[in-house]
N, C-alpha and C positions, 0 to 999 in steps of 0.2 A: 504493500500500500504506500502510495506517495503522500508524504506529509504536506498538508496545505493549511496554514494558519487561519484561513478564512472558511474552512469547512470541517476538516477532520485531521487530527494529529495522533500519532502513535504514543504508546507509553514510553518508548525510547526517546522520542522527541521531548515529551514532558519532563522526563528525568534529566535530560541534558539542560533544559531551560529552567529547571525548578527554582533556581536562585536569581533569575533575571529580575532586576528591580521593577520593571514595568509589566511583569506577568501577574495576572490575577486569576486565581482558580476558584471556580464555583461548584459546590456540591448541589446539584439540582435534583436529588433523588425525590421521587414521588411515586406513590403506589395506589392502586385501586383499593377501595375500602375492604374488599374481601381478601386482600393479600395478607392481612394480619401483620403488617410491618409498619414501624414508626420511623419515618425518614429522619426526623430531627434527632431522635434518641440514638439512632445508628451513627449519625454524623458526630454527635457528641462523644460517642464511645471510640470512634476512630475515623480519621479522614486523611486525605492526602495533605502533606504539610503545606500550611498557608491557606488552605481552602476556606472560603466563606460559605455559609449555608444560604441557598437561594430558595425561599419558600414560595413555590408556585401558586399555592392557594391564597397566600396573603398578598403577594405582589401581583394583584389582579384587579379587575374592575368589580369591586364589591357592591356596586350599585346594581349590578346585573343579577338576576336570579339564576343565571347559568353558571356552571362551574368554571373557575379560573379563566375567565375571559381576559383578553389583553388589557392591561391597565392603561389609563390615560397617560400621556407623556409626562405630565407633572408628577404623577405618583412614581413612575419609573425613575425619573430624575432624582427625586428625594430619597428613594430607597437605595439607588446605586451610590449616590453621594455618601450616604450614611455608612455604606459597606466599603467605602474607599475605592470604588470602581469608577473610572472616568476616562476622559480623553487621553489618548496616548498609550492606553493599556492594551496589551494583548490578553484577551480573555480565553480561558479554556474551561469548558463545562463538562462535568461528568455526572454519572448517576450510579446507584448501587445495583441496578439490574443488568448493566452491560452497555446497551445503547437503547434507551427508552425515553425517559423524560428529559434527558439533557438536550435532545434535539429541539424540544419545545422552547427552551431558553435560548438556544442558538437562533431559532426563528424570531423570538421576541426581540433580541438584540438587532437582528436584521430589520425587523419592522420599525425599530427606532432609529434606523439609519447607521448602525454601527457595523463595520465590515470586519474588523480584526477580532473575530470570535470563531472558535473552533470547538468541536465536540471531541472528547477523548475516546478514541476507538477502543471498544471493549470495556471501557469504564473501569469502575472500582474492582469488579471481579478479576479482570485481567491484571490490573495493578497489583492486587493482593496475590494472585496466583504466581506472579513473578518475584514475590518476596520483597517487594519494594516498601519503602518507609511509610509509616502512618504516624499520626500524632493525635492526641485527644485535647490539646489546648486550643482555645479560640485565638485567632490571629489578632494582632493589634491593628485597629482600624483608624485610618486617618482620612478625614473628609477630602474628596477629590472632585473637582469641577467636571461636569459632563454636559455635553450638548447633544441634543437629539433632533432628528428630522424624520418624522413619521413617513414611511414608505407605503402609501395606501394601496399600491398595486399588489402588495404581498398578502392582503387579507380580503376575504369576501364575506358579505353578510347573507342572510337567508334570502332576501329578495334577489340579490345578484346570482346566487346559486340556483334558485328556482328559474330565473330567466335563462341562465346558461344551460341548465338541464333540458328545458323545454325547447330551446332554439338550437341546441347543439353547438353553441359558440365555444364551449370548452368541455373537455372530458372530466367528469367527476370521478375521482379515484378514491375508493374507500379502503382504509387500512385495517378495518376490523377483521376478526377471524371469519372464515367462510360461513360457519354455522350462524353467527350473528347477522352477517350480511344477508344470508338467505332467509332469515326470520325463523330459523329452526332452533335457536338457542336463546334463552332469556337475556335481556339487557341487565347489566349490573346495577343500573339506576332504576328505581321503581317508577312506574307511571309512564314509561315509554312504550310506544308501539314497536312491534318487531318488523324487521325488513330493512329496505334501503331506498335511497333517492332513485326515482325512476330513471333508467338508462345508465346508472352508475356502473363503473367497473370495480373489480375487487382485487386488491393486492395486499393480503395480510402482511403487516410490516415485517414479520419474522422472515419473510421470503427474500428480503434484501440483505439479510444478515447471514453470516457464517455460524457454524455450531458454537464457536467460542464467543459469540456476541459482537464480533467485529463486523464492519460493513463489507459486503462483497466488492470485488474489484470491478472495473468498468464493464468488462465483458459479462460478468455475472449479473450486474445491475441491469444492463441492457436486455439480457435474456429474460430476467424476471419481469420487467415492464412489458416486454413484447408478448410474453406468455399470458399476461393479464389482458392483452388486447389493446394496450396503450400505443397510440401513434405519437412517437417522440418528436414529431415535427409540428405538433399542434399543442395549444394551451392545455394545462392540467390544473384542476382545482382539487387539492387533497382534502380528505375528510376522514373522520373516525368516530370514536365515541364522544370525546370532549376536546379535541384539538391537540392531543398529546402525540399519539402515534402517527397522526397525519403529518406531523413535523419530521418524523423519520423518513417518510417518503419524499417530503420537500428537500431534505438534506441529500437524499440519494439522487434526486433530479439535479440538484445543484452540482453534485459531484460529477455527474455525467455531462455537465455543461449545458443543461437544459434550463434556460433562464425564464421561460414563459410559464411560471407556475405561481399559484397563490394558495392560501390555506383558508378553509371554511372554519372560522373560529368557533361558531356555535355547534357545528357538527351534529351528530345524531342526538345529543342531549337537547338540542333545539328542534331539529326537524321532526324527531320522533314524538315530540310533545304536542305538536299542533295538529288537531284532527282535520283541519282544512287543507293540509298539504298532502299530496298523493304519496303513496308508499307502494313499492313493489316487493315481492318475496321471490324466493328461488334464486338460482345462480345468475350470474351476470350474462346479459345478452351481448356477446362480442360481435363486432363487425356489422 
């Protein structure tokens, strides 16, 4: 895998740069409620040296009834300043699952116009498996100025997604497991209908990853998207349960050099809630 400080870096890369003064490491671990894991407690028990904890649920738009929607820029700025993350920093984000929720924070930084941000390939599990250093002390935080410029083309709302799905302006690509996409497995959030956005394609996010939780190489990614029926010459809107694993597909598209992508922030947590929005069940209709 080629290291790219704007998309994905290896554990070797991070180990080499660990003491760089302008490196900021974020632990963005987050788990579904049924996982039985406490991300903050795990961070406090042991994290990559210097890492700050990025709370996906708290650093969100809490005026919304939907889970962890992107925060307004002012909130993002205040939280990052307090965490000592700002202009001129290279940010590396990791999570405790391998490559899961870290991509969500990568997307959020991109949404705020920050380019120098990468996900740690394989995350904390790979770092630990290689016997690398951990610490349980919180880092010393110093306020740092940060400027943001929201990139509205990287996010889509329910109206835009409904429009795209109906008119075929963009391919809607759902990162949920095949059984949830087909409406054959229950949603982890109560009150949601089963199924998917009409016309959507399905690429469960795990299919762009290797067995060790690292991201596949370019050939592997291309094969995964094509097998799901995705035309990589056309726009893609990624979706999932609540905008987390959709970010893994967005990161994979970016790795492939596919720039015409956006993320449906509300995802199924929003679409599945409204009875007036159409729902399809069964496998994706490709082609």
